[in-house]
N, C-alpha and C positions, 0 to 999 in steps of 0.2 A: 523543282526547287524546294517545295514544301517537304517532299519525301526525303530529300537529302538532309534537310535540317532536322527532321524527326529522327532519322538514322543517326546523325551526329549526336543528338541529344541523348538517345538511348545508349549509345556507346559510352558517352561521358558518365552517365549514371552507372553503367555496368563497371567501368574502370574505377570509379569512386567507391563503389560497393566492395570490389575486390581489394582495394587498398585498405579500406577500413576493417574488413574482416581479417586481412593478413597482418594487421598490427598486433604485436604481442601485448600491448598495454590496453587494458579495458577501461575506456572512458564512458562516463554516463553523459546524458544530454545536458546536465547541469554543471559540467566542468569538473566532476570528480574523477580522480585517478585511483581505481581500485586494484591496479596491477593485475596479477594473475589470480586474485582472490575470487572465489566462487560463492563463499558463504559468509554470513554475518551472524554473530551471537550477541544479543543484548540481554544481559542478566538483569534481574530485578533490582531496582534502585531503592534501597531502604530509606525510610525517612528518619534521619537522625537530628532534625532541627528541634530547637527547644519548643516551638509551637508546632504541633502536629495536626495537619489536615488529613483526616482518615483515608481519603481516596487518592491522595496526591501521588504516592509511590506507584500505584498501579497505572494511573492515568499517564504519568510521565513516561514510564517504561514502554507502554503500548504506543504512545505518541512517537517516541524515538524510533522504535521498531518500524512503525508505519512510514516515518519520514525517510529512513534509509531504503526501505523497500520501494518507495515511489521515486526516489532520486537515483537509484542504481539498479543494476541487473543482478544483484546479489540475492541469494536464497537464505531465508532465516532458518537457523538451526538452534537447538537447545544447548549443545555443547560442542567443543572443539571447532569453533568457527575460525575461518581464515582471518577475519577481523573480529575483535572482541571488545565489547564495551561493558564496563561495570562501574559501580560507584555508589554514591549516596547523596541524598538531599541534605544539605548542611544548613540551609537557612530558609525560613519562611517567616517573614515579618510584615506587619502592617504598621506603618508610621504616618503620623499627620505631616502634611507637606506645606500647606499654606493656611494662613489665618485670615479671618474676615474682621470687620470692624468691631465685632463683639468679642474679639480675642478667642474665638473658637475655631477649630479646624474646618476649612471649607473643602479641603481635598486630602485624600489619603493615598498612600502608595503601598501596594503589595510587592514585595521583592522575594524572588526565589533564587537560591543559589544551589548549583549541582556540582559535586566533585566527581570528575570522570577519569577513569583509568582506561586507556586505549592500548590494545595489543594488536600488532600487525604481525601475524605468523609468517608472512611472506617477506617482510622487511622490518626487522626488529629495531632499526635505527629510527623508525617513525613512531615508536611507542612513546606515550606520554601520560602524565597525570596533571590535570589542570582543572581549575574551578571556572564555571561559567554561570553568569547571573543576568537577570533582566528584571524589569519592573513593569507595573501597570498602575496608572493613576486613575482614580475614580472619585466622584463626589462623596464628601464625608456623610452626606445624608442618605447614601445608598448602603444597603446591607449587602455584603459580598457573599451572596449565595445564589443558587439556581443559575439562571441564564447569565447573570452578571459575573458569577464566578467562572462559568464556562468560557465567557468572552475573555476574561483575564488570563485564564490558562492558555487559551488558543494563542493570544498575543505573546505571552511569555515563552511558551514552548516553541513557537515558530522561530523566535529570535535565538533562543538557546540551542535548539536543534541545528539551525543554520550555522551557528558558530562552532558547534561540535563537528559538523560536517566539514566545514572549511579547515579546521585544525587537523582533522584526521585524513580525509581523502580529497579535500579541495586542492585544486592545482592552480591557486591564484598566485 
């Protein structure tokens, strides 16, 4: 009886594998639909914000590339990608959010906004240009540098990247 169950289990795994391989649509494990695309191009995102953080452009660009490489089976290329992302950082602001009894800020908010242009060479009806933003709140007594700045970037990039992913290849 045990051998029969093992055989049935192996057969069901083999059938499921054949069905998944035979599908013409390329799905990632995160729910993304990359169609027949094999490559992705993420161009450098220039920082056009009024307040310029020197490393932000490079860090965001690399982070977006890494996000798509870990969430899809696409290969990164420098040009002529099947899926292409380009754009610019349009906003980098730090604003006071809450006041304490002494009428001074007790919490600040870093907000980053990215304008993204997405081109899908496989299906041009999916092309778009859209702005994505997110924020990070931190104590006003904290200087936003070093590990605190890295933490802020991680949180903001994760949310922005997920929203870019959902808008471009997410199948929600």
